[in-house]
N, C-alpha and C positions, 0 to 999 in steps of 0.2 A: 584563789578559790580551790577548795578541795575537789579533786577529780574522781574520788572513789564513789561508788554507789552505796546508798543506804542499805544496811543489812536487812534481810527479810525477817519475818517473825520466827521462822524456823531457825535461822542462824542466831537470832537473839536468844532463843531458848537454849540452843546448844552452848553459847557462850556463858549463859547463866549457870548451866549445869557444870561447866568446867570450873567456874569460880566457886561454886558450892563444893565441888569435889576437893578443890585445893584447900578450902577452909577446913574441911574435915581431915585432910592429910597433915596439915601443918602442926597440930598438937602432937603428932607422933615424933616430931623432931624437937619438941620444946625442952627435952631433958639435956640436949647437947650443950656443952660449955663453949665459951668463946675460944675458937681456934683460928683466929684471923692470921696470925703469923705462920702457922703451919699451912694454912690454905694458900697464902701468898707464895710460899716456897713450892707448893704443889703445882700451882698455876705456871710458875716459871719453869719447873721441871717438865711439865706437859708441853709447853711451848718449845722448849729446847729439843725434846724428843721429836716432835712433829717437824721441827726445822731441819731435821736430817734430810727431808725431802729436797731442801735447797742444795745439800751436798750432792745429791744425785744429779740435779739440774746443772750445777757448776762443773762436776767432774766430767760428765759426758759432753758438755759444751766445749770443754777445754782439751780433752784427751784426743779428740779426732785430729787436732793439728799435728800431734806427734805420730799417732797411729797411721795416718793416711800415707805418710812417706813409705812405710814398710808394706802396707796393704797394696800400694801401687806396684811395688816390686814383686810381691807374691803372686798377684793376679794379672800383671802386665796391663794395668788399667790405662785406658785412654783418658783424655781430659774430661770427656763427658761422663765416663765411669766415676772419676774422682768427684765430679760435681754431684752426681746422683747419690753417692755414698754420704757426702757431706750434707746435702740438702734433705736426705730422707728423715733425719731427726726432726727438722723443722716442720716438714709436711706431716709427719706422724703426730707432732705436738699440737698442731692446729686441730686435727681430728680428735686427739685425746682430750683436749681442753673442752671442746664442744660436747663430746659424748659423756664425759664424766660429770658435767653439771646436772643433767636430769637423773643420772644414776645416784649422785650424792644426795639429791633432793628426795629420791625414792627410798633408798636403802640406808642412808646415813653417811655422815662424813668419815667416821672411823672405819667402817667396813670397806668403803670405797678406797680409802687410803691403803689399807692392807692389800686389797686386790691389785691396786696400782703397783705396790712394791713387789708383789708376786710376779706380775707381768715384767717388771724391770729385771728381776732375777733371771727369769727365763730368757728374756731378750738379750741380756748381757752375755749369758752362756751361748746363746745362738750366734751372737757376733764373734765371740772368742773361738768357737769351733766351726765357723762357717767354712764349707768346703769350696765355695765359689763366690763370685761377685753377686749373683742374683740372690743367693741365700743371705749374704751380708746386708744387702739393701733391704730385704724384707725384715730381717732382724732389727735393723736400724729404724725402720718404720714403727715397729712395735715398741722399741726403746723410746722413740719420740712420743708415742702415745702415752706411755707411762710418765714421762717427764711432763708432758702437757697436762696430764691429769693432776699431778702433784702441784703444779703451779696454780691450778684452779682450786683444788680442795683445801690445801693446807692453810693458806691465808684466811680463808673463810672459817675453817675449823678453829684456828687460834683466835680470830676476832670474836667468835661466838663464845669462847671460853673465858677470855680475858676481861677483867674489870675495866671500866672506861679510862681510868687514870694510868693503866699500864698497857692498853691495847696497842698504841703506836709502837712502843719499843719491842713488845713481844711479837707482833706480826712482822716487824722489820728484821727480826732474827733470821727470817727466811732468806732475805737478801744478803745478810752478812755471811751466812753459811754458804750461800752460792759463791761469794767471793773466795771463801776458804776452799771450796770445791775446785775453783779455777786454779788456785795455787797448788793444791794437791795434784791436779792433773798435770800442770807444768812440770813439777818436780818428779812425778812418776814417769812421765814421758822421757825426761832427761836421764833418770837413773836406769830405766829399762832399755834405753836405746842401745842398739848394737846387733844382736842376732836377728836374722831375717824374719823369724816368727814372733818377735817380741810383741807385736801388736795384739796377738791373741791374749797374752797376759794382761796387757793394758785394758782390754775390754772386760776380761773375766774379773778383774779386781773391782769392777762396778757392783759385783754381787754383794760385797761386804757392807757398804752403806745401805743398800736395799734391804738386806737381811736385818740389819739393826733397826731400820724404820719399821719393818713388819713386826718384829719382836716387840719393840717398844710400844707400838700402837695397841697390842693386845692388853697392855696394862693401863691404858688410858681410857677415860670415860667417853661416851658419846656426847655430842653437843647438847646442852640442856635446852637450847632454843629449838633444835630439831626435834627433840623428844616431846616438848610441849606442843609443838606444831602437829605432831603425829599422835597426840592423845595419850602419851605415856607420862601422865602428870606425876606419879609417885617417883619414877626414876629421875625425872627432871628436877624435882625438889631435892632428892638425895644428892644428885650431882652438884646442884647449886650450893648446898650446904658444904660439900667437900671443897668447892672452889672458893667460897667466900668466908666460911668459918664463923659467921655470926648471923643472928636472926634478922637484924635490921636491914643489912644490904640484901639479904635473900628476899625478904618481904617486899622491899622496894622494887627489886628487879622483877619479881613475879608480877607485881602490879603493873609495871611498865610493859612487860611481855604480854600480859592479858589485854591491856589497852590497845597495844599495837595489833594483837591478834583479832580483836573485835572490829578493827578498821579494814581488815583484809577484804578484798573484793572477790576472792575465789579464782582469780585469773592467775593460776600457778604454772601454766604451760608457757610455750614460747610466745603466745599471743599476749601474755602479761607484760612483755617488754614493750609492746606497742602503746600501752596506756599513756595518756598525756601526762598524768601526774608523775610517772616514772621518768619522763624524758630528761629532766634536769640531771638526775643521777646518771643516766645513760651517757649524756654528753660529757659530764665531768670524768667519769671512769674511763670511757673509751678514748677520750681525748688525751688523757694522761698516759694511758696504755700505749697509744700510737706514738706520742711525742717522746716517750721514754726511749724508744729505739730510733725514731727519725732524727732525734737531736744528736746522734752520732757516737754514743759510747762504744759500741762494738766496732766501729770503724777504727777507733784508736786501739782497742784491745787486739783485734785481728790483724790490722794492716800497719800499725805503727812500726814494727820491726822492718818491714819492707821499705817504707817511706824513709825511715831514719838511715837505713843502710844505703839507700840511693843518695841521701844527703851527705854521705861521706863519713858516717859515724863508725862504720865497720860492722860486720855481721855479729861478732861476739858481743860487742858493746850494745848493739841494737837489741839482741836477745836479752841481755842483762837489763836493759831499760824496760823490756816487757815484764820482767819480774818486778821491777820497781813500780810499774803500773799496777800490777796485781796487789802488791803490798799497800800502795796508796789507796786503792779502791777498798781494801779490807779495813784499813784504819779509818777512812772516811765513813764507811758504813757503820762502824762501831761508834763513831762520834755522832752520826745521825740518830742511831738508836738511843743514845744517851740524852739527846736534845729534843727529839721530835714530839714527845709528850709535853715538854716544858715550853718550848718555843712555839710549837704548832706546825701542822703540815703546810698550810697555806703560807704562813710567814716565812718558813724555811725555804720554800720554793721561790718566793718572790725576792728574798735576799740573795740567794745563791745563783739563780739562773743568769742574772746580768753579768756576773763574774765569769761564769762558764762561757758565755758568748764572747766576752772580752778576751779570754784566754785563746779562743779559736781565731779571733781577728788578729791577735798578736802572732800566733803560730803561723797563720797564713802569710803575714807580712814578712816573716823571716825568709820565705821562699821566693819573694819578689826578685831578689838578685840571683843571678846564675853563678855567682862566685862561690867557691867552696865554703861550707859553713864551718867556722872554727872560732875559737876564742870566746869573746863576749856573746856573739851571735849564737853559738852552741849552747851557752849557759841559759840565755833567754829562751831559746827553743825548748830545752828540757824543762825549764821552769813553767813555760806556758802549757806544755803537754801535761805535766803532772798537775798544774793548776786546774786545767779543764777536768781531769779525772776527779780531782778533789771537789770541785763545785758542782759538776753534773751528777756524779755518783752520790754526792751528799744531799742531793735534792730529788731529782726525778727517779733515780734508781732506788732510793730508799722508800719513796712515797708510792711508787706505782702499784705494788701489790696491796699496800695498806688502804689507799683510798678506794680501790675497787671492792675490797672486802667490807668496807664500812657503809657505803652510801646506798646500797640496794635493800629493798624490803625483804623480809625473811621468806615470803612465799615464792619469790623468784630469784633469791640470792645465788643459789647454785648455778642456775642457767646463765644468769647475768655475769657472774664471775667467770664462767667458762667462756663467754663471749669476749670479756675483757682480756683473758689469758690468750685466746686465739688471736686477738688483735695485736698483742705483743709479739707473738710468733710470726704472724704475717708481716708485720712491719719490720721485724728483724730480717726476715727472708728478703724483702724488697731491698733493704739497705745493703745486705750482703751481696746481692746480685748486681747492684748498680755502682758500688763504690769505685771499683777499678775503672769502670767505664767513665765515671765522672772525672777521675784523675786524668784520664787520657783526653777527655773533652775540654775540661775547665782548667787543667793544671792543678798542681798541689795547692797553690794559693787560692784559686777559685773554689776548690772543693772544701777547704777549711772555712773559707768565708761563707759558703752556702750553709754549712752546718752551724756556723755562728749565727746566721740569720734565723735558722730554725730554732735555736735557743732563745733568740729574742721573741719570736712568735710564741714559743712555749710560755714565756713570761706573760705575754699579753693574754694568752688563753687562760692561764691560771688566775690572773687578775679578774678576768671577765666571768669565768664559769666554775671555778673551784672554791667552795666555801671552806671555812675552818671547821674541822670536826673533832679537834683535840678536846678531851674532857667531856665529850658528849656521848651519851649511851646510844647504842644502835637503834633502840626504840625511839629515842628523841629525834634522831635523824629521820626515821621513817615517818614519825608524826608530822615533821615539818614538810616532808614531801607531800603528805596528804593535804596539809593546810595551804600548800603553795608558798611556804616561807623557807624553802630549802636554801636559798641564797642569803638568808639572814643569819646563818650560823657563824657568828664571829666575824662578819665582814666590816 
């Protein structure tokens, strides 16, 4: 049963006026020739520029591992000081994700992204030139706010620009560029290591991708869905023609947008998230957001070198393995981008998550024996480790930003995506804080088995609560929410 309220006569008249205005505007574009190929290339270029936000996310997530060593020496940090500097990014990201949602809904996706990039530039310089520990922590909080904002805005922006058949791969570019950002951070930290103040250069280099993002966004259009929602019909139509290149898809998309617009309840504030008809989308998006971190990917990324070194692999070999982890995650994400629109989000998750769980169960079994790990056991351990990265990053990590950007109705999409992004950051913070405690309490085997079980629970959650959205327009997903048939999308 649909949970939305019937539109009032005033709303009906307003919707009729919008339809009439669009009918008058469309003939102005009738002279345009078919430019479908050029439009497809333009959409891909726009998504690639916006995905630079993922590079910011990846670089500042990864660079702290190298920088913190030298920051500790410069400021004679205590353990608590180190933890505050490392955690400040996550805390700022939660706030940035929540604040940027209403801002993006009010002022537009494009302008909010440019502002986030500007904050990132200022915060990167603030970190690089910080005279003391307190200033560095404050700068890291603002840096986190900018990162959290980009994780909220950019997936929504790209999802609203992309045609249905390309939406999965284009939104997932964000995650692939995040993996590249991690690699860049690892190599940058290695190359700059040495001088006592090298950490300042590490932080200052974050200005480069932020400046590229801000500059690139000046040349990209605003989301046509946001424009139409804010009564800028002529600009919305012009942007759609530039993005689609042909009359038929533009007319069909406008019709779908108007139909979805006419079903809106007017609940565009935070209270809109409490509506019963929105609840299935909220469960699916927030569940995937939390499980993308609780299933343990960052445990492997952050703590694998420590665990492997303790297993007898040697510090140098353990660090080299972390580079292998970075390469595997990047390759896997590229594979996911190539397949997610063909195979589907739900199917890819259901196929790959059992193998991610199996990899962790095998990895935990390796540590049952206290004997030194060598020979065949070492090979199996490394294969299980990289196998987990392959299957987890190829499923949850690829789908997390995509699903959240797809399932929410337009009127609350910015705020809802902000909540999903904040859930990712909160879950990441929890995992980061408890992992070493778990290793001490449960042992290496118990810890890997616990995260393996969470991957099994992730499979059950996807099977029960996540529908297939591949090949479905954002407006079709919204209409199914209104009709109460959300779970019928390709199940």
